[in-house]
C-alpha positions as CSV (number, residue, x, y, z in Angstrom):
1,M,-0.3,-0.5,0.2
2,I,2.8,2.4,0.9
3,P,4.6,2.1,-2.0
4,E,1.8,2.2,-4.4
5,A,0.7,5.2,-2.8
6,A,4.4,6.8,-2.9
7,A,4.4,5.9,-6.6
8,R,1.0,7.5,-7.4
9,A,2.3,10.9,-5.5
10,I,5.9,10.8,-7.3
11,G,3.8,10.0,-10.7
12,R,6.2,7.3,-12.5
13,P,5.0,3.5,-12.7
14,L,6.8,1.6,-10.1
15,V,8.2,-1.4,-11.1
16,S,9.9,-3.4,-8.1
17,A,10.2,-2.2,-4.0
18,R,11.1,-3.8,-1.6
19,R,11.8,-3.5,2.2
20,V,15.4,-1.8,3.2
21,A,16.6,-0.7,6.7
22,G,14.6,2.4,8.1
23,G,15.3,3.6,11.6
24,D,14.2,2.9,15.1
25,I,11.0,4.0,14.3
26,N,9.7,4.2,10.9
27,D,9.2,1.1,8.1
28,A,11.3,1.5,4.8
29,W,11.7,1.0,1.0
30,Q,13.6,1.2,-2.3
31,L,11.7,1.6,-4.9
32,E,12.4,1.1,-8.1
33,F,10.5,3.2,-11.4
34,D,10.8,2.4,-15.1
35,G,14.4,4.1,-16.3
36,G,16.1,2.6,-12.7
37,V,15.4,5.6,-11.3
38,R,14.8,5.1,-7.4
39,A,13.5,6.3,-4.3
40,F,14.0,5.3,-0.6
41,V,10.3,5.7,0.9
42,K,10.0,5.6,5.0
43,S,5.8,5.6,6.2
44,R,5.0,5.2,10.5
45,P,1.7,3.7,11.0
46,Q,1.7,6.6,14.1
47,A,3.4,9.2,11.9
48,Q,1.5,12.9,13.3
49,P,0.2,15.0,10.6
50,G,3.0,17.3,9.0
51,E,4.9,15.5,10.5
52,Y,6.9,14.1,7.6
53,A,6.3,17.8,5.7
54,T,8.3,19.2,8.3
55,E,10.7,16.6,7.9
56,A,10.5,17.4,4.2
57,A,10.7,21.4,4.8
58,G,14.0,20.9,6.8
59,L,15.7,18.9,4.3
60,R,15.1,21.5,1.3
61,W,15.8,24.2,4.2
62,L,19.4,22.9,4.9
63,G,20.0,21.9,1.1
64,E,19.3,25.7,-0.2
65,V,22.4,25.9,1.0
66,E,25.8,27.6,-1.2
67,H,28.6,25.7,-0.1
68,G,26.7,24.0,1.7
69,L,26.2,20.4,2.3
70,P,24.1,18.3,-0.4
71,V,20.1,16.3,0.9
72,P,18.4,14.1,-0.8
73,E,15.6,15.6,-3.1
74,V,12.3,15.6,-1.8
75,L,10.1,13.8,-4.3
76,A,7.2,13.6,-2.8
77,A,5.1,13.4,1.2
78,G,1.5,12.2,1.8
79,D,1.5,13.2,5.4
80,E,-2.5,12.5,6.1
81,P,-2.7,9.4,7.9
82,E,-6.1,9.3,7.6
83,P,-7.1,8.2,4.8
84,G,-3.7,7.9,4.8
85,P,-1.4,7.0,4.1
86,A,1.8,8.6,6.0
87,F,4.4,8.7,3.7
88,L,8.3,11.0,3.2
89,A,9.8,9.8,-0.4
90,L,13.1,10.5,-1.3
91,S,15.7,10.2,-4.1
92,W,18.6,6.7,-3.4
93,I,21.8,7.5,-1.8
94,D,23.4,5.0,-2.7
95,G,25.6,4.7,1.1
96,G,29.6,4.2,1.1
97,A,31.5,4.9,3.6
98,L,33.0,8.0,5.0
99,D,36.8,8.6,4.1
100,E,39.3,11.0,4.8
101,R,37.8,14.0,2.5
102,M,34.7,13.6,3.0
103,E,35.4,14.6,7.0
104,E,36.5,17.7,5.5
105,T,34.2,17.9,3.3
106,L,32.0,17.1,6.0
107,G,32.9,19.9,8.0
108,R,33.5,22.7,5.7
109,G,29.8,22.0,4.4
110,L,28.4,22.2,7.7
111,A,30.2,25.5,8.9
112,H,28.2,26.9,5.3
113,V,25.1,26.0,6.2
114,H,24.8,26.8,10.1
115,A,26.8,30.4,8.8
116,A,23.5,30.4,6.8
117,G,21.7,31.9,10.2
118,A,18.2,31.4,11.4
119,P,15.4,33.8,12.3
120,T,15.4,33.7,16.0
121,F,16.3,30.8,18.6
122,G,13.5,27.7,17.8
123,A,12.5,29.2,14.2
124,P,11.4,26.5,12.2
125,P,12.3,25.6,8.7
126,P,9.9,28.1,6.2
127,E,7.0,26.3,5.2
128,A,6.8,23.5,7.7
129,P,3.4,22.8,8.9
130,R,4.2,21.9,12.7
131,G,6.5,23.8,15.3
132,G,8.0,22.3,18.2
133,L,10.7,19.1,17.8
134,R,9.8,16.2,17.6
135,L,12.5,13.0,18.5
136,G,10.9,9.7,18.8
137,D,8.2,9.4,20.5
138,V,9.1,12.8,22.6
139,E,7.7,16.3,21.5
140,L,8.8,19.6,22.4
141,P,6.0,22.4,22.1
142,A,7.2,25.3,19.4
143,A,8.7,28.1,21.5
144,E,10.9,31.0,19.8
145,S,13.5,33.0,21.6
146,P,15.6,35.8,21.0
147,D,17.9,34.8,23.8
148,W,19.6,31.3,23.6
149,P,20.3,30.6,27.3
150,A,16.8,31.4,27.5
151,F,15.6,28.8,24.9
152,Y,17.7,26.2,25.5
153,G,16.6,26.1,29.3
154,E,12.9,27.1,29.3
155,H,12.3,25.2,25.9
156,R,14.4,22.3,25.4
157,L,16.1,21.3,29.7
158,A,13.0,22.0,31.0
159,P,10.6,20.2,29.3
160,L,12.6,17.2,28.5
161,L,12.8,17.1,32.3
162,R,8.9,17.7,32.9
163,T,8.9,14.8,30.5
164,A,11.6,12.3,32.1
165,S,10.0,12.7,35.5
166,D,6.6,12.4,34.4
167,R,7.7,9.1,33.2
168,G,10.3,7.7,36.1
169,A,13.1,8.4,33.4
170,L,15.1,10.1,36.4
171,P,15.5,10.2,39.5
172,A,14.9,13.0,42.1
173,G,18.6,13.5,42.4
174,G,19.0,13.7,38.6
175,V,16.2,16.3,38.5
176,R,17.8,18.3,40.7
177,A,20.9,18.2,39.0
178,V,19.3,19.7,35.8
179,E,17.7,22.1,37.5
180,A,20.7,23.6,38.7
181,V,22.0,23.3,35.0
182,I,19.9,25.6,34.1
183,E,19.3,28.1,36.7
184,R,23.3,28.6,35.9
185,L,23.0,28.5,32.1
186,P,23.3,32.0,31.5
187,E,26.9,32.2,32.9
188,L,27.4,28.0,31.4
189,A,26.1,29.3,27.6
190,G,29.3,30.8,26.7
191,P,29.2,34.0,24.7
192,H,26.5,35.2,22.5
193,E,26.0,34.0,18.9
194,P,23.4,34.5,16.2
195,P,21.2,31.5,15.5
196,A,22.5,29.1,14.1
197,R,20.5,26.6,10.9
198,L,20.9,23.7,13.1
199,H,20.7,19.8,12.0
200,G,19.2,19.5,15.2
201,D,19.6,15.8,15.6
202,L,23.0,15.3,14.1
203,W,24.6,11.9,15.5
204,R,27.0,10.6,13.5
205,G,23.6,8.0,11.8
206,N,22.4,11.5,10.1
207,V,25.6,11.7,7.9
208,L,25.2,9.3,5.1
209,A,28.5,8.6,3.3
210,S,27.4,7.9,-0.8
211,T,29.2,6.4,-2.9
212,D,29.9,9.8,-5.0
213,R,31.8,10.8,-2.3
214,R,29.7,13.6,-0.8
215,P,28.6,13.2,2.8
216,Y,24.7,13.4,2.6
217,L,22.3,15.3,5.7
218,I,19.0,13.5,6.7
219,D,17.0,12.9,9.2
220,P,17.1,16.2,10.2
221,A,14.7,18.0,12.8
222,A,15.8,21.9,12.0
223,Y,15.4,24.8,14.0
224,G,17.9,27.8,14.6
225,G,20.0,27.1,17.5
226,H,23.3,26.9,18.7
227,R,25.8,25.5,16.4
228,E,28.3,24.1,19.1
229,V,25.3,21.9,20.0
230,D,25.6,20.1,16.2
231,L,29.2,19.8,16.4
232,A,27.9,18.2,20.4
233,M,25.6,15.7,18.9
234,L,28.5,14.6,16.3
235,A,30.4,14.0,19.1
236,L,28.6,12.0,21.1
237,F,28.6,8.8,19.1
238,G,31.9,8.2,17.6
239,G,32.8,12.0,16.0
240,P,33.6,14.7,14.3
241,S,36.6,13.6,13.4
242,P,39.5,15.9,13.7
243,R,39.9,17.2,10.4
244,T,36.0,17.6,10.2
245,L,36.9,20.2,13.2
246,A,39.8,21.6,11.8
247,A,37.5,22.3,8.1
248,Y,34.8,23.8,10.3
249,E,37.0,26.3,12.2
250,E,38.7,27.1,8.7
251,V,35.2,29.0,7.2
252,H,33.7,29.6,10.4
253,P,35.8,30.1,13.7
254,L,34.2,28.6,17.0
255,A,34.5,30.7,20.1
256,D,36.4,30.5,22.9
257,G,35.9,27.9,25.1
258,H,33.8,25.8,22.8
259,E,35.2,22.0,24.0
260,R,34.3,23.2,27.4
261,R,30.9,23.5,26.6
262,V,30.4,20.3,24.6
263,P,28.9,18.2,27.8
264,L,26.5,21.5,28.3
265,W,24.6,20.5,24.7
266,Q,25.2,16.5,24.4
267,L,22.5,16.5,27.8
268,F,19.8,17.4,26.2
269,P,20.1,14.5,23.5
270,L,21.2,12.2,26.2
271,L,18.0,13.1,28.3
272,V,16.0,12.3,25.7
273,H,17.6,9.0,24.9
274,A,16.8,8.5,29.3
275,V,13.5,9.1,28.6
276,L,13.2,6.9,25.3
277,F,15.6,4.1,26.5
278,G,16.5,4.5,29.8
279,G,19.2,2.0,30.9
280,A,22.3,3.7,31.4
281,Y,21.5,6.6,29.7
282,V,19.9,7.9,33.0
283,A,23.2,7.6,35.2
284,R,24.9,9.5,32.3
285,S,22.8,12.2,32.5
286,H,21.9,12.9,36.1
287,E,25.9,12.3,36.1
288,L,26.4,14.7,33.4
289,A,24.0,16.8,35.0
290,R,25.5,16.8,38.3
291,Q,29.6,17.0,36.8
292,L,27.9,20.7,35.2
293,T,27.1,22.8,38.3
294,G,29.1,20.9,40.8
């Protein structure tokens, strides 16, 4: 049903469809059309109205930056589960390995994407039908602010902390430690920076190395934010390489003390993982918050 609906939306005769890996929460297919054209399609029954259209808007927003990074082309988005189905269809990218040249390309391109900016902290991509931020089944309400520490504290950490507390995903001591971080954000957040154009969920798995030796950005949760957040997220699960950071700083040098602030920005994704998966992420979030204010 999903492959056929995507083919109708794309407007090409479907030749074949096969299941492929699609991440933690989506089902995914590779579709092939006449002429050998291929597409990647993802879908899930629980998708919220506007979710895939928002992701599509984020891809376009990130991909429009001159000298930035490539993104898959958005082919179609069916975004109303009823009568349905909800799906996102993208151009197929053949995956490869991230080599040294691509690591440097990633750094330079990401610097250009960040420098392209955003209207305010929290600003969604233009034409996005949904505000807020959705990561798995965690959704934070839409909000914007001219002040990054206030935005990060009030509209990222605080609502996520409430969710963690309500779900029992963080012990009382961990809740108090994160509250202390929020109180001290004006002094912990470093010098003022203008809003950057963020990918928003830039762990290593959301950088797709292609066989044409270009690093693509995929699966964004894009918004206007502090550029160090994307870099801290890359560092959380095995990256970025020194080459990536060096290439980034050639284009867009980072402020003094950025290394010390990496744990501050990593607290947010760790809390998300504590809510979604529990386990070691709970203890790690608690310990990190304690260290930040210790």
